[in-house]
Residue, then its C-alpha position, 0 to 999 in steps of 0.5 A: m450093606r451100603a456105607s454109613e453116612s455117620a459113625t454115630p447111631t441116631l435115635a430110633r423108635h422100637s415098637v412092641s405090640p403085645k396082643r396086637t395093641g400096637a403100643h409104641g416106645s422110643g429108644s436108641g439105635t442099639s437095642n438089646s431087650n432084657q425084659p421077658k415078653h413071653d405073653v405076647s403074640n406079636h413082636v415089632i421092631e420098626n423105624v430103626r436107622k443106623g442101629t443094631v437090634v438083638r432079640r433072644a429067646r428070653d424076649f418072646s415066646q416060640k409062638t410069637s410072630v415077629r415084624v421088622a418094618d421100615c428100618e434102614d442101614t441096620v443089623v437085626y439079630l433074631l436069635a430065637p425061634a418064632q412062628h412067622v417073621s415079616i420084613v417089610g419096607c427095609t433098606d440096606c439092612v442085614m436080617v439074621v433069622g434064627a428059626a422061623q417055624r412056618a414062614v418068612r415074608v420079605e416085602r418092599c425091601r431094597g438092598v437087604t441081606v436075609i439069612a434065615a432057616t425056615k419052612r418057606l419064604r415068600a418075597r414080594n418086590a424085594r429088589e437087590c436083596v441077598f437071601h442066604l437060606a435053609v428052606a424046606e420048600p421052593i422060594v416064591f418071588m413075586g413082583e419086581c425082585g430084580g438084582s436079587v440073589v439066592a445062596p446057601y445058609n452061611t452062619f450059626y450061633n450057639d443055640l441054633e440047632k436047639h432052636l431048629v429042633m424047637s421049630n421042627l426044622e430038620t437040617g437034612g430037609c431044608t435044602k431048597w435054597n436054589e429052587l425058585v418060583e418066580i411070579p412077575g406082576g404078583g405084587g399089585e399094579e406097580s409090580a405088574r408093570d415092572g414085571d412086564d418091563a423085566k420081561k421085555k428086557n429079557k432078564t432073570a429077576v433072581q439068580r444064584m450067587p456065584p460061588e466066588c461071592f459066597a462068604p460066611f457071616i459071623v454072629p458076634f454073640r455067644g449063647e445066653a448064660s441063663d440058658t446054659d445054666e438052666s440046661r446044666n441044672t436040668s441035666n442034674t435033676s431030669t428023669t429018663d423021660d426028659s433026657r431027650n429034652t435035656s440033650v437038646n437044651a445042652q446042645i451047642t452049635q459050633a458050625n453051620p449045620f446045613f449042607v453047603p454045595d461043594e463048589y461053595v466050599a471050594a471057593l471058601d477054601l481058596k479064600v482061606k488059602a489066599v489069606a494064608s499065602l499073603r500072611k506067609s509072604l509078609r512073615d517071610a519077607d526080608l524087610d528091615d525094621a523101618t520098612k516093616k513098621e511102614l508096612q504095618a502102618t499102611i495096613q492099619s491105615y487102610f483097615k481103619e479107613w474100611l471100618s469107617s467107610s463101611g459102617a463096620m466101626r459103628q457096629v463095633y461100638e454098638l456091639a461093645r455097648i450091647e455086651r456091656g449091658 
């Protein structure tokens, strides 16, 4: 995601359309819905700029289709099972899709990182995007998708495995992240012209991420307390017939449940070892107190500069606001 222009989130509109009515509302760039919406068939998040949006299982039912549209420089966490997820017209965003039972669709996006577990994914005119996927079918790219890359799934959250079971997604079956079907010109007249240009330049539209570029993504949220309490109560009162459901509800995911190829694991290990080596060098350096303080101040200064230039500082403030409720 590109560097932010400002550390202060602007006002943004969120739309939730119950039963396809298309109702609109307004709110701040940070959104954490606390109202249950289990009667809706569609859930829409749109026009969020420089914000953070969090949706959990309490916000919509498993049968809901979610649409994220026209967002910019925003992180969206869909930490809940859904039927379909559509990501349309977004720029410089991160989309974390917990479990989409049927499909994820990405269309007319640029610079978007999509982390998703789903049965199938279709992308149309998705330029310079990154796809970290656990998917059961080959990925279909249509139109102009130049600069995009695919990679293994790289995150987890407490309820992920429970949501995978609810969505009928098996970790052993979602291994097609590097199997691609590319259809240049599949996105209309404009994409057809772009596809012809790409062919003339003899370049591959979508590529596999080099292992050295692979890194984990941290979801900064724990499981919902209400879900944990409900699971505990259910375990005390359930019958034998409900024991399997109880075990699923009580399951807590503590690591990425999907297979990651050895070359990506090895690349991560090298990064971990490099950080450990740097820390050891700093710890064992024979420096006087004044030099140590100067070194510490320099490191902190560079870190603060990175927080500001990357937009991470804004996200930290928004996450803290969400945690406070």
